[in-house]
C-alpha positions, -999 to 999 in steps of 0.1 A, spaced: -527 432 720 -551 420 692 -557 386 686 -562 366 662 -584 330 652 -598 310 623 -621 283 632 -633 253 608 -670 263 596 -691 247 564 -680 283 543 -648 279 544 -626 248 555 -599 267 582 -580 249 613 -553 285 631 -554 287 669 -554 310 689 -522 339 683 -517 374 694 -495 406 678 -479 437 692 -498 461 674 -463 481 675 -452 467 644 -415 470 641 -385 455 617 -381 429 646 -426 420 649 -433 390 652 -466 372 671 -467 350 702 -477 319 697 -498 308 719 -510 266 717 -506 276 679 -501 259 647 -492 294 629 -462 318 628 -460 349 616 -439 378 615 -412 403 591 -396 393 565 -378 408 532 -388 376 509 -409 385 490 -440 361 477 -433 334 457 -465 316 444 -489 349 435 -486 391 445 -516 403 445 -507 441 443 -542 471 448 -544 509 437 -572 520 456 -582 499 483 -606 522 492 -623 519 461 -611 482 457 -633 474 489 -667 483 478 -665 466 451 -666 434 468 -697 441 483 -712 430 445 -691 400 449 -702 380 480 -679 407 503 -646 390 486 -621 391 458 -610 360 438 -576 363 416 -572 352 392 -562 312 389 -520 306 390 -507 277 386 -485 268 423 -470 226 424 -482 213 391 -521 221 405 -541 256 400 -548 282 429 -569 312 434 -561 333 465 -597 349 479 -596 388 500 -623 398 526 -608 432 529 -638 438 554 -636 404 569 -652 369 570 -689 373 585 -695 335 581 -661 325 593 -663 349 628 -638 374 603 -654 405 605 -634 434 617 -604 414 604 -581 412 569 -593 378 558 -569 355 531 -574 321 519 -560 298 490 -586 279 473 -577 248 447 -597 253 416 -620 218 406 -609 209 375 -571 197 386 -584 170 413 -602 157 383 -566 145 368 -566 119 386 -596 90 392 -613 93 421 -602 129 424 -569 136 445 -563 143 481 -535 175 475 -514 181 505 -498 220 506 -481 241 535 -490 278 533 -478 313 540 -497 346 540 -481 380 529 -491 411 535 -462 436 530 -456 469 549 -439 492 529 -426 515 563 -407 480 567 -404 473 533 -411 439 541 -437 411 544 -459 402 576 -461 368 569 -480 346 583 -467 302 580 -488 276 593 -470 251 605 -489 222 596 -497 213 557 -538 216 545 -551 186 529 -576 204 499 -595 178 479 -632 181 465 -647 182 499 -623 214 510 -608 228 485 -609 266 504 -580 268 535 -567 303 550 -570 328 579 -600 344 591 -587 374 612 -546 382 592 -552 416 608 -577 443 624 -595 463 594 -580 492 621 -546 488 612 -547 473 580 -560 510 567 -545 531 595 -512 544 571 -489 553 601 -483 516 601 -470 510 571 -502 484 554 -515 512 529 -483 533 510 -487 561 490 -518 572 487 -539 541 489 -520 513 479 -514 479 491 -500 436 485 -509 412 493 -498 371 481 -491 339 492 -467 310 486 -484 277 481 -460 249 492 -471 213 475 -459 187 487 -455 159 458 -465 126 462 -450 99 478 -427 84 454 -401 62 472 -411 33 492 -408 0 507 -429 -25 528 -410 -50 547 -424 -85 557 -417 -113 570 -433 -148 569 -434 -175 594 -463 -202 589 -451 -226 556 -472 -250 534 -440 -272 544 -407 -259 566 -380 -286 561 -351 -300 536 -341 -334 536 -309 -339 517 -292 -375 525 -260 -379 514 -251 -414 507 -220 -435 507 -200 -403 525 -167 -415 538 -165 -430 504 -166 -389 487 -147 -377 466 -159 -346 452 -143 -314 476 -185 -301 481 -217 -315 474 -244 -296 463 -283 -304 464 -316 -306 448 -328 -266 446 -361 -265 467 -387 -237 476 -393 -218 502 -406 -187 517 -409 -179 482 -373 -180 473 -355 -214 451 -329 -219 483 -297 -249 476 -267 -268 502 -230 -270 501 -215 -294 521 -185 -296 524 -177 -334 533 -140 -324 548 -143 -292 553 -139 -265 529 -103 -243 534 -109 -226 568 -123 -258 582 -81 -271 584 -96 -307 574 -115 -311 608 -146 -296 604 -179 -301 577 -184 -270 564 -220 -257 556 -234 -235 539 -275 -218 528 -275 -206 490 -302 -182 471 -308 -194 440 -291 -169 410 -328 -156 407 -330 -152 436 -302 -138 443 -309 -105 462 -304 -70 438 -279 -44 452 -298 -27 482 -315 -53 483 -318 -79 516 -333 -111 527 -338 -117 566 -334 -154 574 -337 -173 611 -333 -210 598 -323 -243 623 -298 -264 606 -297 -303 619 -272 -329 611 -299 -363 621 -289 -388 645 -297 -423 627 -311 -434 665 -330 -400 665 -318 -390 703 -294 -367 692 -297 -340 668 -266 -323 663 -284 -283 655 -276 -250 652 -298 -222 644 -286 -191 614 -304 -155 615 -286 -135 593 -296 -105 566 -286 -127 527 -280 -96 512 -263 -92 471 -223 -93 488 -240 -116 505 -258 -144 496 -248 -175 512 -245 -184 552 -236 -207 570 -209 -225 588 -170 -230 587 -165 -249 613 -202 -268 619 -193 -302 633 -162 -316 639 -155 -348 618 -136 -364 642 -170 -374 655 -189 -375 634 -189 -407 622 -195 -426 653 -226 -408 656 -241 -397 625 -239 -422 598 -261 -444 595 -254 -483 589 -259 -473 551 -227 -446 553 -251 -419 549 -255 -391 564 -287 -370 566 -287 -331 566 -317 -310 580 -324 -275 573 -357 -252 586 -365 -218 579 -388 -203 601 -386 -165 592 -385 -154 559 -383 -120 551 -399 -102 522 -396 -62 505 -422 -46 480 -406 -13 469 -412 18 443 -388 10 410 -362 43 406 
């Protein structure tokens, strides 16, 4: 068993925990995960972001001695950003990679400067090494999303395969003389575009609205409508049915709290309301109270009660000497939602 690892240092920013690999490669070969963020196995699917095929690996390895022992690929695009794949054929000695093939991905810093301030780019990485013997790709997937930015431009694996395993033709990574293939997939996580922020207002400068309905006993209209009032960032009004609405059968007072047209919830919007409704006792000792806790939506821009208060005892208990009925609504909580446009 051979051990793979990857760590973070000042030269390359990596983050891979130890994993082990069975040296006897087969079609079912896969990494044995030991508290690791990496998953590796042989797969048929080739890389889709970038592939580097090398004809004469021995000469390739020698040539990197003149470029800090690494080879940087041509720039390729993925997810709207430019990248390079970096190969260390003898391993990255600055990152504990000696004796292994080391592979990294570097983001082109010019891609980061498109936004002000420079943006963070989150990407998933998959590294590939072709195995001709199995006609599959050794694929190492890091399940942790990597964060690229101006300070952290490189992420990767410092110990992909032991060099001895890689260069042995019997294992299938070197084939047809001295050929090999490396690859990478860079899957860029798109920026967040759909969101909502839900908040609740619990403190109001004036949380109560009072409405005095004069000459209540003489009202002829079926419904009374209050003036509009602002509270909790919304505009509201009350509707009161002195003899009850169609559901009250003339036996109960009906009352409802409406949002004005300009503040009605739009499609898929909702507003939570917690309120207290009161019919005030003129003597101030026995108010009739009922709580409301409801979500207002496009389909239900009003809530209340068809059978709020029995009309039988209303005149005696709740009308003052001037035949005035006083109604009060107190808002306790009103929600608000900010959301992305679609």
